[in-house]
Jmol script that loads the backbone (N, CA, C; Angstrom):
load data "model"
ATOM      1  N   GLU A   1     -45.149 -52.586 -30.326  1.00  0.00           N
ATOM      2  CA  GLU A   1     -45.022 -52.310 -28.910  1.00  0.00           C
ATOM      3  C   GLU A   1     -43.542 -52.397 -28.482  1.00  0.00           C
ATOM      4  N   LEU A   2     -42.815 -53.337 -29.053  1.00  0.00           N
ATOM      5  CA  LEU A   2     -41.383 -53.477 -28.768  1.00  0.00           C
ATOM      6  C   LEU A   2     -40.629 -52.226 -29.207  1.00  0.00           C
ATOM      7  N   GLU A   3     -41.003 -51.700 -30.344  1.00  0.00           N
ATOM      8  CA  GLU A   3     -40.390 -50.484 -30.868  1.00  0.00           C
ATOM      9  C   GLU A   3     -40.623 -49.313 -29.920  1.00  0.00           C
ATOM     10  N   SER A   4     -41.785 -49.212 -29.383  1.00  0.00           N
ATOM     11  CA  SER A   4     -42.127 -48.145 -28.443  1.00  0.00           C
ATOM     12  C   SER A   4     -41.299 -48.271 -27.166  1.00  0.00           C
ATOM     13  N   CYS A   5     -41.135 -49.499 -26.705  1.00  0.00           N
ATOM     14  CA  CYS A   5     -40.318 -49.723 -25.510  1.00  0.00           C
ATOM     15  C   CYS A   5     -38.860 -49.336 -25.767  1.00  0.00           C
ATOM     16  N   CYS A   6     -38.355 -49.661 -26.951  1.00  0.00           N
ATOM     17  CA  CYS A   6     -36.958 -49.315 -27.290  1.00  0.00           C
ATOM     18  C   CYS A   6     -36.772 -47.800 -27.326  1.00  0.00           C
ATOM     19  N   ARG A   7     -37.734 -47.094 -27.923  1.00  0.00           N
ATOM     20  CA  ARG A   7     -37.650 -45.622 -27.954  1.00  0.00           C
ATOM     21  C   ARG A   7     -37.681 -45.052 -26.540  1.00  0.00           C
ATOM     22  N   HIS A   8     -38.527 -45.619 -25.735  1.00  0.00           N
ATOM     23  CA  HIS A   8     -38.632 -45.155 -24.348  1.00  0.00           C
ATOM     24  C   HIS A   8     -37.311 -45.406 -23.592  1.00  0.00           C
ATOM     25  N   LEU A   9     -36.717 -46.585 -23.783  1.00  0.00           N
ATOM     26  CA  LEU A   9     -35.428 -46.906 -23.160  1.00  0.00           C
ATOM     27  C   LEU A   9     -34.327 -45.976 -23.663  1.00  0.00           C
ATOM     28  N   ASN A  10     -34.322 -45.679 -24.960  1.00  0.00           N
ATOM     29  CA  ASN A  10     -33.331 -44.743 -25.520  1.00  0.00           C
ATOM     30  C   ASN A  10     -33.477 -43.353 -24.910  1.00  0.00           C
ATOM     31  N   HIS A  11     -34.717 -42.941 -24.752  1.00  0.00           N
ATOM     32  CA  HIS A  11     -34.990 -41.636 -24.137  1.00  0.00           C
ATOM     33  C   HIS A  11     -34.479 -41.620 -22.689  1.00  0.00           C
ATOM     34  N   ILE A  12     -34.746 -42.714 -21.962  1.00  0.00           N
ATOM     35  CA  ILE A  12     -34.273 -42.812 -20.566  1.00  0.00           C
ATOM     36  C   ILE A  12     -32.740 -42.819 -20.534  1.00  0.00           C
ATOM     37  N   GLN A  13     -32.093 -43.511 -21.474  1.00  0.00           N
ATOM     38  CA  GLN A  13     -30.629 -43.558 -21.543  1.00  0.00           C
ATOM     39  C   GLN A  13     -30.056 -42.155 -21.813  1.00  0.00           C
ATOM     40  N   LYS A  14     -30.724 -41.428 -22.712  1.00  0.00           N
ATOM     41  CA  LYS A  14     -30.282 -40.058 -23.024  1.00  0.00           C
ATOM     42  C   LYS A  14     -30.375 -39.175 -21.769  1.00  0.00           C
ATOM     43  N   GLN A  15     -31.462 -39.268 -21.016  1.00  0.00           N
ATOM     44  CA  GLN A  15     -31.630 -38.494 -19.791  1.00  0.00           C
ATOM     45  C   GLN A  15     -30.583 -38.897 -18.749  1.00  0.00           C
ATOM     46  N   LEU A  16     -30.298 -40.181 -18.670  1.00  0.00           N
ATOM     47  CA  LEU A  16     -29.278 -40.667 -17.741  1.00  0.00           C
ATOM     48  C   LEU A  16     -27.902 -40.098 -18.093  1.00  0.00           C
ATOM     49  N   ASN A  17     -27.568 -40.083 -19.371  1.00  0.00           N
ATOM     50  CA  ASN A  17     -26.285 -39.518 -19.813  1.00  0.00           C
ATOM     51  C   ASN A  17     -26.185 -38.025 -19.475  1.00  0.00           C
ATOM     52  N   GLU A  18     -27.277 -37.302 -19.693  1.00  0.00           N
ATOM     53  CA  GLU A  18     -27.292 -35.874 -19.361  1.00  0.00           C
ATOM     54  C   GLU A  18     -27.121 -35.667 -17.858  1.00  0.00           C
ATOM     55  N   ALA A  19     -27.766 -36.502 -17.071  1.00  0.00           N
ATOM     56  CA  ALA A  19     -27.652 -36.399 -15.612  1.00  0.00           C
ATOM     57  C   ALA A  19     -26.222 -36.693 -15.162  1.00  0.00           C
ATOM     58  N   GLN A  20     -25.588 -37.700 -15.797  1.00  0.00           N
ATOM     59  CA  GLN A  20     -24.195 -38.023 -15.456  1.00  0.00           C
ATOM     60  C   GLN A  20     -23.268 -36.865 -15.816  1.00  0.00           C
ATOM     61  N   ASP A  21     -23.477 -36.229 -16.966  1.00  0.00           N
ATOM     62  CA  ASP A  21     -22.670 -35.072 -17.366  1.00  0.00           C
ATOM     63  C   ASP A  21     -22.843 -33.918 -16.374  1.00  0.00           C
ATOM     64  N   SER A  22     -24.074 -33.690 -15.970  1.00  0.00           N
ATOM     65  CA  SER A  22     -24.364 -32.624 -15.009  1.00  0.00           C
ATOM     66  C   SER A  22     -23.694 -32.911 -13.664  1.00  0.00           C
ATOM     67  N   LEU A  23     -23.761 -34.169 -13.237  1.00  0.00           N
ATOM     68  CA  LEU A  23     -23.117 -34.567 -11.986  1.00  0.00           C
ATOM     69  C   LEU A  23     -21.606 -34.362 -12.076  1.00  0.00           C
ATOM     70  N   HIS A  24     -21.021 -34.749 -13.195  1.00  0.00           N
ATOM     71  CA  HIS A  24     -19.577 -34.574 -13.399  1.00  0.00           C
ATOM     72  C   HIS A  24     -19.193 -33.088 -13.328  1.00  0.00           C
ATOM     73  N   ASP A  25     -19.979 -32.232 -13.984  1.00  0.00           N
ATOM     74  CA  ASP A  25     -19.725 -30.779 -13.931  1.00  0.00           C
ATOM     75  C   ASP A  25     -19.828 -30.253 -12.508  1.00  0.00           C
ATOM     76  N   SER A  26     -20.826 -30.734 -11.772  1.00  0.00           N
ATOM     77  CA  SER A  26     -21.005 -30.297 -10.379  1.00  0.00           C
ATOM     78  C   SER A  26     -19.830 -30.717  -9.508  1.00  0.00           C
ATOM     79  N   ILE A  27     -19.327 -31.936  -9.735  1.00  0.00           N
ATOM     80  CA  ILE A  27     -18.176 -32.415  -8.966  1.00  0.00           C
ATOM     81  C   ILE A  27     -16.950 -31.561  -9.258  1.00  0.00           C
ATOM     82  N   GLN A  28     -16.737 -31.211 -10.528  1.00  0.00           N
ATOM     83  CA  GLN A  28     -15.602 -30.350 -10.891  1.00  0.00           C
ATOM     84  C   GLN A  28     -15.742 -28.965 -10.263  1.00  0.00           C
ATOM     85  N   LEU A  29     -16.946 -28.423 -10.298  1.00  0.00           N
ATOM     86  CA  LEU A  29     -17.190 -27.107  -9.704  1.00  0.00           C
ATOM     87  C   LEU A  29     -16.937 -27.145  -8.203  1.00  0.00           C
ATOM     88  N   ARG A  30     -17.396 -28.190  -7.538  1.00  0.00           N
ATOM     89  CA  ARG A  30     -17.176 -28.319  -6.092  1.00  0.00           C
ATOM     90  C   ARG A  30     -15.679 -28.392  -5.790  1.00  0.00           C
ATOM     91  N   SER A  31     -14.947 -29.142  -6.576  1.00  0.00           N
ATOM     92  CA  SER A  31     -13.500 -29.257  -6.377  1.00  0.00           C
ATOM     93  C   SER A  31     -12.826 -27.895  -6.520  1.00  0.00           C
ATOM     94  N   GLN A  32     -13.232 -27.135  -7.538  1.00  0.00           N
ATOM     95  CA  GLN A  32     -12.656 -25.795  -7.746  1.00  0.00           C
ATOM     96  C   GLN A  32     -13.006 -24.868  -6.579  1.00  0.00           C
ATOM     97  N   LEU A  33     -14.245 -24.947  -6.101  1.00  0.00           N
ATOM     98  CA  LEU A  33     -14.657 -24.120  -4.968  1.00  0.00           C
ATOM     99  C   LEU A  33     -13.879 -24.492  -3.698  1.00  0.00           C
ATOM    100  N   GLU A  34     -13.631 -25.777  -3.497  1.00  0.00           N
ATOM    101  CA  GLU A  34     -12.842 -26.198  -2.341  1.00  0.00           C
ATOM    102  C   GLU A  34     -11.409 -25.668  -2.441  1.00  0.00           C
ATOM    103  N   ASP A  35     -10.837 -25.701  -3.650  1.00  0.00           N
ATOM    104  CA  ASP A  35      -9.491 -25.148  -3.852  1.00  0.00           C
ATOM    105  C   ASP A  35      -9.479 -23.643  -3.559  1.00  0.00           C
ATOM    106  N   ASP A  36     -10.492 -22.934  -4.058  1.00  0.00           N
ATOM    107  CA  ASP A  36     -10.589 -21.491  -3.818  1.00  0.00           C
ATOM    108  C   ASP A  36     -10.732 -21.192  -2.325  1.00  0.00           C
ATOM    109  N   LEU A  37     -11.510 -22.022  -1.629  1.00  0.00           N
ATOM    110  CA  LEU A  37     -11.703 -21.846  -0.195  1.00  0.00           C
ATOM    111  C   LEU A  37     -10.387 -22.052   0.561  1.00  0.00           C
ATOM    112  N   THR A  38      -9.620 -23.046   0.156  1.00  0.00           N
ATOM    113  CA  THR A  38      -8.321 -23.301   0.784  1.00  0.00           C
ATOM    114  C   THR A  38      -7.392 -22.109   0.590  1.00  0.00           C
ATOM    115  N   ILE A  39      -7.366 -21.560  -0.610  1.00  0.00           N
ATOM    116  CA  ILE A  39      -6.530 -20.383  -0.897  1.00  0.00           C
ATOM    117  C   ILE A  39      -6.987 -19.199  -0.052  1.00  0.00           C
ATOM    118  N   ALA A  40      -8.303 -18.989   0.035  1.00  0.00           N
ATOM    119  CA  ALA A  40      -8.834 -17.872   0.818  1.00  0.00           C
ATOM    120  C   ALA A  40      -8.481 -18.026   2.299  1.00  0.00           C
ATOM    121  N   ARG A  41      -8.578 -19.247   2.818  1.00  0.00           N
ATOM    122  CA  ARG A  41      -8.219 -19.473   4.219  1.00  0.00           C
ATOM    123  C   ARG A  41      -6.740 -19.171   4.455  1.00  0.00           C
ATOM    124  N   SER A  42      -5.912 -19.574   3.533  1.00  0.00           N
ATOM    125  CA  SER A  42      -4.475 -19.307   3.645  1.00  0.00           C
ATOM    126  C   SER A  42      -4.198 -17.799   3.653  1.00  0.00           C
ATOM    127  N   LYS A  43      -4.883 -17.073   2.777  1.00  0.00           N
ATOM    128  CA  LYS A  43      -4.709 -15.615   2.727  1.00  0.00           C
ATOM    129  C   LYS A  43      -5.184 -14.972   4.029  1.00  0.00           C
ATOM    130  N   ILE A  44      -6.275 -15.472   4.582  1.00  0.00           N
ATOM    131  CA  ILE A  44      -6.785 -14.938   5.857  1.00  0.00           C
ATOM    132  C   ILE A  44      -5.756 -15.147   6.961  1.00  0.00           C
ATOM    133  N   LEU A  45      -5.156 -16.341   7.006  1.00  0.00           N
ATOM    134  CA  LEU A  45      -4.124 -16.600   8.017  1.00  0.00           C
ATOM    135  C   LEU A  45      -2.932 -15.672   7.836  1.00  0.00           C
ATOM    136  N   ASP A  46      -2.533 -15.442   6.578  1.00  0.00           N
ATOM    137  CA  ASP A  46      -1.422 -14.519   6.309  1.00  0.00           C
ATOM    138  C   ASP A  46      -1.763 -13.102   6.777  1.00  0.00           C
ATOM    139  N   LEU A  47      -2.994 -12.671   6.501  1.00  0.00           N
ATOM    140  CA  LEU A  47      -3.418 -11.333   6.918  1.00  0.00           C
ATOM    141  C   LEU A  47      -3.488 -11.219   8.443  1.00  0.00           C
ATOM    142  N   GLU A  48      -3.935 -12.279   9.104  1.00  0.00           N
ATOM    143  CA  GLU A  48      -3.979 -12.264  10.571  1.00  0.00           C
ATOM    144  C   GLU A  48      -2.560 -12.174  11.135  1.00  0.00           C
ATOM    145  N   ASP A  49      -1.621 -12.897  10.524  1.00  0.00           N
ATOM    146  CA  ASP A  49      -0.221 -12.818  10.959  1.00  0.00           C
ATOM    147  C   ASP A  49       0.329 -11.410  10.769  1.00  0.00           C
ATOM    148  N   GLU A  50       0.023 -10.800   9.629  1.00  0.00           N
ATOM    149  CA  GLU A  50       0.490  -9.444   9.348  1.00  0.00           C
ATOM    150  C   GLU A  50      -0.113  -8.452  10.335  1.00  0.00           C
ATOM    151  N   LEU A  51      -1.399  -8.618  10.637  1.00  0.00           N
ATOM    152  CA  LEU A  51      -2.062  -7.736  11.592  1.00  0.00           C
ATOM    153  C   LEU A  51      -1.437  -7.868  12.977  1.00  0.00           C
ATOM    154  N   THR A  52      -1.151  -9.100  13.394  1.00  0.00           N
ATOM    155  CA  THR A  52      -0.505  -9.334  14.685  1.00  0.00           C
ATOM    156  C   THR A  52       0.857  -8.658  14.716  1.00  0.00           C
ATOM    157  N   LYS A  53       1.596  -8.799  13.624  1.00  0.00           N
ATOM    158  CA  LYS A  53       2.923  -8.172  13.529  1.00  0.00           C
ATOM    159  C   LYS A  53       2.815  -6.652  13.613  1.00  0.00           C
ATOM    160  N   GLN A  54       1.851  -6.073  12.906  1.00  0.00           N
ATOM    161  CA  GLN A  54       1.677  -4.622  12.935  1.00  0.00           C
ATOM    162  C   GLN A  54       1.242  -4.129  14.314  1.00  0.00           C
ATOM    163  N   ARG A  55       0.390  -4.900  14.978  1.00  0.00           N
ATOM    164  CA  ARG A  55      -0.033  -4.502  16.329  1.00  0.00           C
ATOM    165  C   ARG A  55       1.146  -4.535  17.291  1.00  0.00           C
ATOM    166  N   LYS A  56       1.996  -5.554  17.160  1.00  0.00           N
ATOM    167  CA  LYS A  56       3.176  -5.646  18.007  1.00  0.00           C
ATOM    168  C   LYS A  56       4.104  -4.459  17.740  1.00  0.00           C
ATOM    169  N   GLU A  57       4.302  -4.148  16.466  1.00  0.00           N
ATOM    170  CA  GLU A  57       5.138  -3.004  16.099  1.00  0.00           C
ATOM    171  C   GLU A  57       4.530  -1.706  16.620  1.00  0.00           C
ATOM    172  N   GLN A  58       3.216  -1.596  16.548  1.00  0.00           N
ATOM    173  CA  GLN A  58       2.523  -0.402  17.045  1.00  0.00           C
ATOM    174  C   GLN A  58       2.739  -0.246  18.548  1.00  0.00           C
ATOM    175  N   ARG A  59       2.655  -1.358  19.290  1.00  0.00           N
ATOM    176  CA  ARG A  59       2.889  -1.293  20.739  1.00  0.00           C
ATOM    177  C   ARG A  59       4.323  -0.867  21.026  1.00  0.00           C
ATOM    178  N   MET A  60       5.268  -1.426  20.260  1.00  0.00           N
ATOM    179  CA  MET A  60       6.673  -1.083  20.476  1.00  0.00           C
ATOM    180  C   MET A  60       6.929   0.397  20.163  1.00  0.00           C
ATOM    181  N   LEU A  61       6.316   0.890  19.073  1.00  0.00           N
ATOM    182  CA  LEU A  61       6.474   2.297  18.728  1.00  0.00           C
ATOM    183  C   LEU A  61       5.827   3.193  19.782  1.00  0.00           C
ATOM    184  N   GLY A  62       4.697   2.757  20.309  1.00  0.00           N
ATOM    185  CA  GLY A  62       4.041   3.522  21.373  1.00  0.00           C
ATOM    186  C   GLY A  62       4.916   3.606  22.612  1.00  0.00           C
ATOM    187  N   LYS A  63       5.536   2.479  22.979  1.00  0.00           N
ATOM    188  CA  LYS A  63       6.441   2.481  24.135  1.00  0.00           C
ATOM    189  C   LYS A  63       7.635   3.387  23.878  1.00  0.00           C
ATOM    190  N   LYS A  64       8.211   3.287  22.679  1.00  0.00           N
ATOM    191  CA  LYS A  64       9.370   4.118  22.335  1.00  0.00           C
ATOM    192  C   LYS A  64       8.971   5.594  22.351  1.00  0.00           C
ATOM    193  N   TYR A  65       7.793   5.898  21.823  1.00  0.00           N
ATOM    194  CA  TYR A  65       7.308   7.269  21.826  1.00  0.00           C
ATOM    195  C   TYR A  65       7.187   7.798  23.255  1.00  0.00           C
ATOM    196  N   MET A  66       6.617   6.977  24.143  1.00  0.00           N
ATOM    197  CA  MET A  66       6.458   7.408  25.533  1.00  0.00           C
ATOM    198  C   MET A  66       7.818   7.601  26.204  1.00  0.00           C
ATOM    199  N   GLU A  67       8.778   6.730  25.899  1.00  0.00           N
ATOM    200  CA  GLU A  67      10.120   6.891  26.459  1.00  0.00           C
ATOM    201  C   GLU A  67      10.746   8.203  25.992  1.00  0.00           C
ATOM    202  N   LEU A  68      10.633   8.482  24.703  1.00  0.00           N
ATOM    203  CA  LEU A  68      11.211   9.719  24.170  1.00  0.00           C
ATOM    204  C   LEU A  68      10.473  10.947  24.702  1.00  0.00           C
ATOM    205  N   LYS A  69       9.171  10.830  24.854  1.00  0.00           N
ATOM    206  CA  LYS A  69       8.387  11.939  25.401  1.00  0.00           C
ATOM    207  C   LYS A  69       8.831  12.230  26.842  1.00  0.00           C
ATOM    208  N   GLU A  70       9.018  11.151  27.604  1.00  0.00           N
ATOM    209  CA  GLU A  70       9.471  11.308  28.982  1.00  0.00           C
ATOM    210  C   GLU A  70      10.882  11.912  29.019  1.00  0.00           C
ATOM    211  N   GLU A  71      11.746  11.449  28.123  1.00  0.00           N
ATOM    212  CA  GLU A  71      13.100  11.996  28.051  1.00  0.00           C
ATOM    213  C   GLU A  71      13.062  13.480  27.682  1.00  0.00           C
ATOM    214  N   ASN A  72      12.197  13.825  26.739  1.00  0.00           N
ATOM    215  CA  ASN A  72      12.046  15.219  26.336  1.00  0.00           C
ATOM    216  C   ASN A  72      11.553  16.067  27.514  1.00  0.00           C
ATOM    217  N   TYR A  73      10.588  15.543  28.262  1.00  0.00           N
ATOM    218  CA  TYR A  73      10.060  16.240  29.422  1.00  0.00           C
ATOM    219  C   TYR A  73      11.171  16.460  30.463  1.00  0.00           C
ATOM    220  N   THR A  74      11.977  15.424  30.676  1.00  0.00           N
ATOM    221  CA  THR A  74      13.078  15.520  31.642  1.00  0.00           C
ATOM    222  C   THR A  74      14.062  16.604  31.227  1.00  0.00           C
ATOM    223  N   ILE A  75      14.396  16.631  29.946  1.00  0.00           N
ATOM    224  CA  ILE A  75      15.343  17.647  29.454  1.00  0.00           C
ATOM    225  C   ILE A  75      14.759  19.041  29.639  1.00  0.00           C
ATOM    226  N   LYS A  76      13.498  19.216  29.274  1.00  0.00           N
ATOM    227  CA  LYS A  76      12.865  20.533  29.421  1.00  0.00           C
ATOM    228  C   LYS A  76      12.781  20.934  30.895  1.00  0.00           C
ATOM    229  N   THR A  77      12.470  19.978  31.759  1.00  0.00           N
ATOM    230  CA  THR A  77      12.393  20.270  33.193  1.00  0.00           C
ATOM    231  C   THR A  77      13.746  20.723  33.713  1.00  0.00           C
ATOM    232  N   ARG A  78      14.804  20.050  33.310  1.00  0.00           N
ATOM    233  CA  ARG A  78      16.148  20.456  33.727  1.00  0.00           C
ATOM    234  C   ARG A  78      16.469  21.866  33.248  1.00  0.00           C
ATOM    235  N   GLN A  79      16.060  22.158  32.017  1.00  0.00           N
ATOM    236  CA  GLN A  79      16.326  23.485  31.470  1.00  0.00           C
ATOM    237  C   GLN A  79      15.597  24.555  32.279  1.00  0.00           C
ATOM    238  N   LEU A  80      14.352  24.292  32.648  1.00  0.00           N
ATOM    239  CA  LEU A  80      13.585  25.280  33.400  1.00  0.00           C
ATOM    240  C   LEU A  80      14.127  25.465  34.819  1.00  0.00           C
ATOM    241  N   ARG A  81      14.656  24.396  35.386  1.00  0.00           N
ATOM    242  CA  ARG A  81      15.182  24.471  36.749  1.00  0.00           C
ATOM    243  C   ARG A  81      16.556  25.132  36.803  1.00  0.00           C
ATOM    244  N   SER A  82      17.191  25.170  35.685  1.00  0.00           N
ATOM    245  CA  SER A  82      18.532  25.746  35.652  1.00  0.00           C
ATOM    246  C   SER A  82      18.441  27.262  35.862  1.00  0.00           C
ATOM    247  N   HIS A  83      19.184  27.771  36.834  1.00  0.00           N
ATOM    248  CA  HIS A  83      19.148  29.202  37.132  1.00  0.00           C
ATOM    249  C   HIS A  83      20.415  29.891  36.680  1.00  0.00           C
ATOM    250  N   SER A  84      21.181  29.222  35.872  1.00  0.00           N
ATOM    251  CA  SER A  84      22.435  29.844  35.431  1.00  0.00           C
ATOM    252  C   SER A  84      22.133  30.937  34.415  1.00  0.00           C
ATOM    253  N   THR A  85      23.111  31.776  34.190  1.00  0.00           N
ATOM    254  CA  THR A  85      22.935  32.866  33.244  1.00  0.00           C
ATOM    255  C   THR A  85      23.146  32.405  31.812  1.00  0.00           C
ATOM    256  N   THR A  86      23.624  31.204  31.670  1.00  0.00           N
ATOM    257  CA  THR A  86      23.825  30.692  30.313  1.00  0.00           C
ATOM    258  C   THR A  86      22.477  30.246  29.764  1.00  0.00           C
ATOM    259  N   PRO A  87      22.307  30.357  28.485  1.00  0.00           N
ATOM    260  CA  PRO A  87      21.019  29.932  27.903  1.00  0.00           C
ATOM    261  C   PRO A  87      20.804  28.421  28.091  1.00  0.00           C
ATOM    262  N   ALA A  88      19.579  28.053  28.097  1.00  0.00           N
ATOM    263  CA  ALA A  88      19.231  26.643  28.290  1.00  0.00           C
ATOM    264  C   ALA A  88      19.836  25.794  27.175  1.00  0.00           C
ATOM    265  N   THR A  89      20.199  24.591  27.539  1.00  0.00           N
ATOM    266  CA  THR A  89      20.773  23.679  26.555  1.00  0.00           C
ATOM    267  C   THR A  89      19.668  23.244  25.601  1.00  0.00           C
ATOM    268  N   PRO A  90      19.899  23.401  24.313  1.00  0.00           N
ATOM    269  CA  PRO A  90      18.852  22.991  23.371  1.00  0.00           C
ATOM    270  C   PRO A  90      18.685  21.461  23.357  1.00  0.00           C
ATOM    271  N   ILE A  91      17.510  21.034  23.005  1.00  0.00           N
ATOM    272  CA  ILE A  91      17.249  19.594  22.891  1.00  0.00           C
ATOM    273  C   ILE A  91      18.103  19.076  21.734  1.00  0.00           C
ATOM    274  N   PRO A  92      18.790  17.988  21.963  1.00  0.00           N
ATOM    275  CA  PRO A  92      19.606  17.447  20.864  1.00  0.00           C
ATOM    276  C   PRO A  92      18.756  17.203  19.624  1.00  0.00           C
ATOM    277  N   SER A  93      19.290  17.593  18.481  1.00  0.00           N
ATOM    278  CA  SER A  93      18.506  17.478  17.255  1.00  0.00           C
ATOM    279  C   SER A  93      18.171  16.027  16.937  1.00  0.00           C
ATOM    280  N   GLN A  94      19.028  15.092  17.348  1.00  0.00           N
ATOM    281  CA  GLN A  94      18.744  13.677  17.094  1.00  0.00           C
ATOM    282  C   GLN A  94      17.482  13.239  17.829  1.00  0.00           C
ATOM    283  N   LEU A  95      17.295  13.735  19.052  1.00  0.00           N
ATOM    284  CA  LEU A  95      16.092  13.404  19.817  1.00  0.00           C
ATOM    285  C   LEU A  95      14.860  13.956  19.108  1.00  0.00           C
ATOM    286  N   THR A  96      14.941  15.179  18.645  1.00  0.00           N
ATOM    287  CA  THR A  96      13.823  15.786  17.933  1.00  0.00           C
ATOM    288  C   THR A  96      13.499  15.003  16.669  1.00  0.00           C
ATOM    289  N   LYS A  97      14.531  14.625  15.925  1.00  0.00           N
ATOM    290  CA  LYS A  97      14.304  13.843  14.710  1.00  0.00           C
ATOM    291  C   LYS A  97      13.645  12.511  15.054  1.00  0.00           C
ATOM    292  N   SER A  98      14.107  11.871  16.121  1.00  0.00           N
ATOM    293  CA  SER A  98      13.538  10.584  16.520  1.00  0.00           C
ATOM    294  C   SER A  98      12.068  10.728  16.894  1.00  0.00           C
ATOM    295  N   LEU A  99      11.738  11.790  17.617  1.00  0.00           N
ATOM    296  CA  LEU A  99      10.340  12.017  17.996  1.00  0.00           C
ATOM    297  C   LEU A  99       9.460  12.188  16.762  1.00  0.00           C
ATOM    298  N   TRP A 100       9.919  12.993  15.799  1.00  0.00           N
ATOM    299  CA  TRP A 100       9.132  13.214  14.585  1.00  0.00           C
ATOM    300  C   TRP A 100       9.002  11.932  13.773  1.00  0.00           C
ATOM    301  N   MET A 101      10.083  11.142  13.735  1.00  0.00           N
ATOM    302  CA  MET A 101      10.042   9.893  12.980  1.00  0.00           C
ATOM    303  C   MET A 101       9.015   8.936  13.595  1.00  0.00           C
ATOM    304  N   ILE A 102       9.024   8.827  14.913  1.00  0.00           N
ATOM    305  CA  ILE A 102       8.081   7.929  15.589  1.00  0.00           C
ATOM    306  C   ILE A 102       6.648   8.441  15.419  1.00  0.00           C
ATOM    307  N   LEU A 103       6.464   9.744  15.530  1.00  0.00           N
ATOM    308  CA  LEU A 103       5.125  10.300  15.310  1.00  0.00           C
ATOM    309  C   LEU A 103       4.641   9.986  13.896  1.00  0.00           C
ATOM    310  N   GLY A 104       5.529  10.117  12.918  1.00  0.00           N
ATOM    311  CA  GLY A 104       5.170   9.808  11.537  1.00  0.00           C
ATOM    312  C   GLY A 104       4.794   8.348  11.367  1.00  0.00           C
ATOM    313  N   GLN A 105       5.569   7.450  11.994  1.00  0.00           N
ATOM    314  CA  GLN A 105       5.270   6.019  11.897  1.00  0.00           C
ATOM    315  C   GLN A 105       3.942   5.693  12.576  1.00  0.00           C
ATOM    316  N   LEU A 106       3.691   6.292  13.721  1.00  0.00           N
ATOM    317  CA  LEU A 106       2.408   6.061  14.394  1.00  0.00           C
ATOM    318  C   LEU A 106       1.247   6.545  13.525  1.00  0.00           C
ATOM    319  N   PHE A 107       1.441   7.707  12.897  1.00  0.00           N
ATOM    320  CA  PHE A 107       0.400   8.237  12.031  1.00  0.00           C
ATOM    321  C   PHE A 107       0.133   7.283  10.865  1.00  0.00           C
ATOM    322  N   MET A 108       1.200   6.742  10.269  1.00  0.00           N
ATOM    323  CA  MET A 108       1.013   5.819   9.149  1.00  0.00           C
ATOM    324  C   MET A 108       0.291   4.559   9.608  1.00  0.00           C
ATOM    325  N   ILE A 109       0.663   4.021  10.766  1.00  0.00           N
ATOM    326  CA  ILE A 109       0.021   2.796  11.266  1.00  0.00           C
ATOM    327  C   ILE A 109      -1.449   3.057  11.548  1.00  0.00           C
ATOM    328  N   PHE A 110      -1.750   4.145  12.253  1.00  0.00           N
ATOM    329  CA  PHE A 110      -3.144   4.434  12.561  1.00  0.00           C
ATOM    330  C   PHE A 110      -3.915   4.766  11.293  1.00  0.00           C
ATOM    331  N   GLY A 111      -3.270   5.395  10.336  1.00  0.00           N
ATOM    332  CA  GLY A 111      -3.927   5.697   9.068  1.00  0.00           C
ATOM    333  C   GLY A 111      -4.277   4.437   8.310  1.00  0.00           C
ATOM    334  N   TRP A 112      -3.359   3.445   8.329  1.00  0.00           N
ATOM    335  CA  TRP A 112      -3.624   2.186   7.624  1.00  0.00           C
ATOM    336  C   TRP A 112      -4.699   1.381   8.317  1.00  0.00           C
ATOM    337  N   CYS A 113      -4.772   1.461   9.636  1.00  0.00           N
ATOM    338  CA  CYS A 113      -5.735   0.650  10.380  1.00  0.00           C
ATOM    339  C   CYS A 113      -7.157   1.142  10.164  1.00  0.00           C
ATOM    340  N   GLN A 114      -7.322   2.382   9.791  1.00  0.00           N
ATOM    341  CA  GLN A 114      -8.679   2.923   9.635  1.00  0.00           C
ATOM    342  C   GLN A 114      -9.208   2.676   8.293  1.00  0.00           C
TER     343      GLN A 114
END
end "model"
wireframe off; spacefill off
backbone 0.3
color backbone group
């Protein structure tokens, strides 16, 4: 009967050791998952900062675009109102280049956002 009790105790000890190993593995896995979660949260904050920066840049480009559009309208209006026999003054090429550049940047921003 003593022998049977010893075998039973050994069996219980073996199960206890397996349970401790499993618990240790679970603790390590939880630690790794917590580390991964911290990294993911950091990346999310970085992405939110980048998005905020891009939105601010988008607003600034929109304002600049509207300013240039208004300037272009003013120049064209002056040209149409001019009754002189000389041909209308062409829009400065720098203004045209700036308008196209801003349109291109707006297109890239809106393209990336979609």
